[in-house]
N, C-alpha and C positions, 0 to 999 in steps of 0.2 A: 697350664698350657692351653688347654681348650678353651678358657675364657679368654687369654691372650689371642689365640688364633681369631677367634669370634670378632674380639674389637678390631683387630687388625683389618680382617676381611670387611667389616662394616666400614670402616675408615676408606678403604681402597674403593668400596662401593659408592661411597658419597663423592669421593675424588672424580671418579668415572661419570656419573650423574652430572657433575657440577662442569666438568669440561665439555660433555657431550652438550649440556645446553648452552655453554657461552659459544661454542663453535658452531653448533647447528641450528640453534633456535632463537637465541637471543638477539635482538636488533640493537646492535653495539652502538649505533649512532643516535639512536633516541633514547637509550636506556639510562635512567637516572643516576645508575651506579657508574656511569662514565664521566670523567671530569669535564671532557670535551662537550658533553650533554649541554651543560649550562652556557658554554659560549654562543650557542644560536640565540639566547636571549638577550646578548649585548648588541646584537645587529638588528637593524630594520628589516622589516618583512613585507613582502609585497601584499598588496590590497586584495579583496575578494568583493566584486560588484555584484548587482544585481542585472537583469537584463536591460534596465534603462539608464544604467550609469551609476545607480546610487550605491555608496559603499555599504556593505554589509559586515565586513571585517578590516579593521585597520590598526595600526601601531602607534603607539605614542611613548615619548620618551619618560623615563622616571628614574633620572640621574644617570647612573652607567649601564642602565639596562633598559630594555623596551617591555611593555605589556601590551596587550592584545585587547581591543574594545570592538563590541559587536552592536549592530544597529537594533536588534530586538531580541529578548530572551527566548523566543521560540525557535531559534535558528541552530540551536545545539544539535539537533538531530540530524541536520543536513550540512550545514557549514562546520559544525564542531565546535572544538575549543583548543587554545595553545597555552599551555600554562606550565612553568617550570617544577610545581610540585605535582600535579595530577595529569601530566602528558599531553597528548593530544588524541583528537578523534575526527571523523567526519572527512570533509574536503581539506581541513587543516593537516591532517596526517597524509591523506592520499596524494596531495600535492605539496608535500612539504618540501621536496628538494627544490621546485621551482619558486615558491614562496620565499624560501631561504635565501635565494639567488635574486631576489626583488623582483621577481616577475610576477604579475598580475593575473587574476582569474575573472573572467565575465562569465557569470551563470546564466541560466536559464530561467532563474526564479524572478518573480514579481515581488518585492517587498511590499508594497501596497496590499497585494492579494494575499501574501502571507500573512499579513496583519488581520485583514479582513477574515481570513480562515480561521486564525486563531481566536478572534471575537466572537465568530459564529459558534465555535466549540464550546467556548467558555471555560468553566472550571470541570467540565465533563472530562471522564477519562476515556481517550479513543484517538483517533486519527482522521485526517483529510488529506487526499491527494488531489491535485488539479493538473491537467495535461492537456497539451494540444495533441488531438488524435491524429493529424495529418502528417506531424513531425516527430512526435515523442519527445517534445521538450516538457519538462517538469515545470510548472508555474508556480506551483505551491506544495510545500511537504510539512505537515504539521503532525506532531506527534504530542499528546497530551497526556500527563504533566511531562514537563522539560526541566533540564537544569539551566540556570541562567551563567553563560560563559563569563559575564561581568563580576559575578559575585561568587565565584567558585570558594575563595578563603572563607568568607562569612557564612556560607551556606552549605558548605560540603557534609559536615555531619548530619544535617536535617536530610540532605538528600539520600545519604546512606540510610537513615533511619525511616524514610518514607515507605510505606506499604504499597503504595500506587506505583513503585518501580520508575522513576523518572528517569534513569538511565537508559530504559526499554524503548528503542525506537520501534513502535507498534507499527508502523507503516511498513517496515522491511521484516521485521521479526516477530510481530504479534500473530500468533495462529488461532484463527477461529472457522466454527463452521460457516459457510456463506448464507447459509439460509435461502429464502425464495429468489435471491438475486440470481442464483444459478439457473433459475429455470428460464433464463434468456438464452443459454447455450442448450438446455434440453428441447426448448421449442425448436431452435433451429437445426438441431440435429434430428428431430423429428420430420421437420418440413424437408429436409435434404432427403431423408430416407423414404419419404413417401407415406409415413404412419399416419399423418393427420395433415389438414390444411386448414387456414384460417377461419373457414366458414362451418368446418364439420362440427357436427352437434354432439354433446355430451350431457349424461345425467348426472347430477351431482346433488347427492344426497345428505352431504355433510361430513360422511365418513366412509372408509373403505376397509373392510375386513380382510386381512391377509394372513395366512398360517396363524390363525387364532390370536394376532394381534391387530390393531386398528390404527389406521391412519387418518386424521382428523384435519378438517379445516380449521384455521383460526376462530376459536370459540364453537366450534363444531357448526359453523355455519352453512346451511344448505343453500347453494346457488341456482338448484333446479336444473332447467334444460338450458344450456349456454355454448357458445361457440367456442373454438379453440382460443381466439382472440380475447374474449372477454374471460375465459378461464384463466389466461396470462395476466389481463388486468386487473381483475379482482384475486390473483394470487390462490387458485384452487389447488390444494395440496392433492384431493381426490382426482383430478384429471391427471395433473402431472407426474402423480405416482403410477399411473397407468401407463403414460408416455414412457417412461422410465424402464418400466418392465417391458415394454415390447421392444424397447433399443438394446436391453440387455447390455453386453459387454461393448458394444458400439457406442454407449454412453461413455464410458472411461476412455475410448480413443478419442472421442469429441474433446472431453476434459483435457486430456494430454495435449491435443493439437493447440489448446490455448496456453499451453505452459503451465497448468496446475501440476503441482507434485514436483516440479523442478526450479530451480534457482533462476530468477530472472536475470538476463544480461544487462546489468546496470552497474554505475560506478561504486555505489555503496554496496556493501556485503548484505546479502538478505537470505531468508529461508526459503526452502522450496516448498514447505507446507507437507501434506500428505494426500496422495490419491491411491486407492487401493487398487491391487493388479489384478484382481478378478471380483465378480459378482457372487456372492454365496447363495442367495435366494431371492425370491420375488420381492420379499421385505426388505431385503437389504438395498435392492434396487429402487424400490419406491424411496426408502431414506435417501438415498443419493440423489434422486430425482427431485428432492425438495431443499436440497441442501444441508441434510444432517447425517448422521453415521459417521464413517470414518474420514470423511472428505474434511481437510482443514487448509485454509488459504491464508495469505496476507492481504492487507489492504492493496499492496503495490501490485500484487497480481490481479485483483479485480479492478484495478484500474487500469491495466494493460488489456484485460478483458472487455472492457465497456468501451474503451479506446478503439480496440479492432473492430468492434460492432458498428461504433460511430464513423470509422474511416472505411467503411463498404468493404469489410472483411479482410483488410491489409492491416497486418500486426507491424509496428513500428517499433525499433528500439528505444528505449527511455532513455533519456540523457540529462544531466543538470549543469554540466560545464560545456559552454560552447566556444570558448577561446582561452587561450593561455598566450600571454604576450608580454614583451618587455626584455631586457637584456640583450645579449648577443646573438640568441638563438632566433630562428625564424618562428613566426606566428602558429600555433597549433589551433587549428580549426575544427571543429566538429560538425559533420553534415548529417543531414536525416537518414537514417538507414532502414530499410524495410528487412523485416525478420522472415516473414513468410505471408504468403496469401493463405489466411485460414478457411475463409468462406466465399464463395463467388458474391459479386456486387448485389445481385438481385435477392438474395437470401438474406445477406445483412440488412438490405433495406425492408425487408419484411419484418424483421426483429425490431428494427428502429421504429416502424409504424406501430407494432403492437407496445413499445414502450411508450410511445406518443399517447396511445390509448389508455395506458396505465396513468399517465401524468393527467389526462384531461378527465377520465372517468372512473379511474381504479385507486389502487391502494397508494400509487404515488402522486394523487393529488394534493396541491397545497392550498391552504387557507389564507396565505400570506397575501397582503395587499401589494404585490409585485407582479408588474406586466412582465412576462418572460414565456416565450414558446420552447419547450423543453420537451424531452422523453427521459423516462427514467422507470427503475425497480426497485422496489423495496424489500427488505428481508428481515425477518425476525428469527434469529438464531437461538434456538433451545439449548441449554445447557443444563447439566446434573445440579449444579448448585448455584444459587444466586437468580436475580433477574436476567431476562433475555437479552443478547446483544442485538443491538439495533443497527441494521444496514440501509444504505441507499447508494445506487450507481445512477447516473444521468448524463445526459449531453444537451448542449443548446448551441446556436439555435437550431430548429426542427431542420430547415431547409439544407444547410450544409454546416454541420456540427463544426465549431470552432474550438470547443472546450469541453472537457470531460471532468466528472467530479467522483470521487469515492468517499463516503462517509461511513466510518464505523463508531458507534459508541458502547463501550464496554457496559454491560448490565443496565442499558439505557431503556430496555421495554421493548415497543413495537418500532419498528422502521418508518411507518407512515407518521406517527406522532412526533418521533424524537429526531431522526436522521433526516427525513426529508426537508423539514424547515432550513436546517444546516445547510444542505445541499443545494437549496435553491438560492440562499443568501450568496454563497461562494460563486454559483454560475452567473447569477446577476452582477456581481461585484467584477468578476473576470470580463464579461462583456462589457461593463461600463468602462472599467479602466482601460481596456483595449481601445476603445472609442476615443 
């Protein structure tokens, strides 16, 4: 009797869970177990275009059904894919209702720049974001490796077995210490609080002892007597550790004002990263001030951060779909939208000038034979296992920034050697294509 009762109880439990799932959680319209699900592959589907009218995703007839074709393999992390066996992701899923009614999407993406960013990143594991700082338009969003929406049937098992996680969108869901790129915010906060000024002098001996632990510069290099501006350009951990200690919990407030630790208001789902609630010690403050410790960010968050600095302190809401049109409904147009004024314009311009100095004389300087006036900041994020992550954030041109770029290369090594050349190529391509 006890065994029978237990079996019946388990059966009722399974039925209850199943009913709860199907009624409360399952998306029946797009669930493969729904026979009507396959009907949508028997109908034509709206086109997804780039900002210049080039098709990114189209449908073509295969007898009684339609299949989706994509302009580039690198579009899967933003445009997504639409497949009868493997479902749908990205914009294909977000705008499924409109696309299934034959409506078209006009995105902010530039297909040529998307390709240029993919080529610059090469076969490295990482992410690239290019964005217009004054509007929030995403021009390129590349996560590598990616899945090819045109070859899902042939390559699906390979994608599942790939240890590099090609399904992971590193732009929106990759979590990394920001390294020295975060010094852009530390410097701005220190200037705003009157803790330092660009010409203030510091003594940098290459290391700093804090609570029996040591903060080192890269390679323990001693920069000697330098100004705050030079300390930023040369990425002095010694100086910025001291600035972070002086800021204390105000540093965390500054990080949060840039949206660190929070989900970015963006069409694609994204991670909020991690920003601690309190600073436990001077050593922890120093670690946070050089982009280490508990602080974790996504490349999307860093793109929004540098775009805010380049836009004279005004944070714009990022977006990737600028228009939905077609059918009987009116056009839906996305207008640029300001989220907040994070810094006053003069403060943001001070940090822009410091980033220009870093590009001309510091760690963000490029050896590429490319004529480009830009500002930037590098980062080399140390991790417990494997080679460091390489970062670069930058903007161009100097006088009135038209585009920003964020580059992250997993286990790439130093930002100056690995991430800077990629970022410079993308910035140059963006300006050239725009012309």
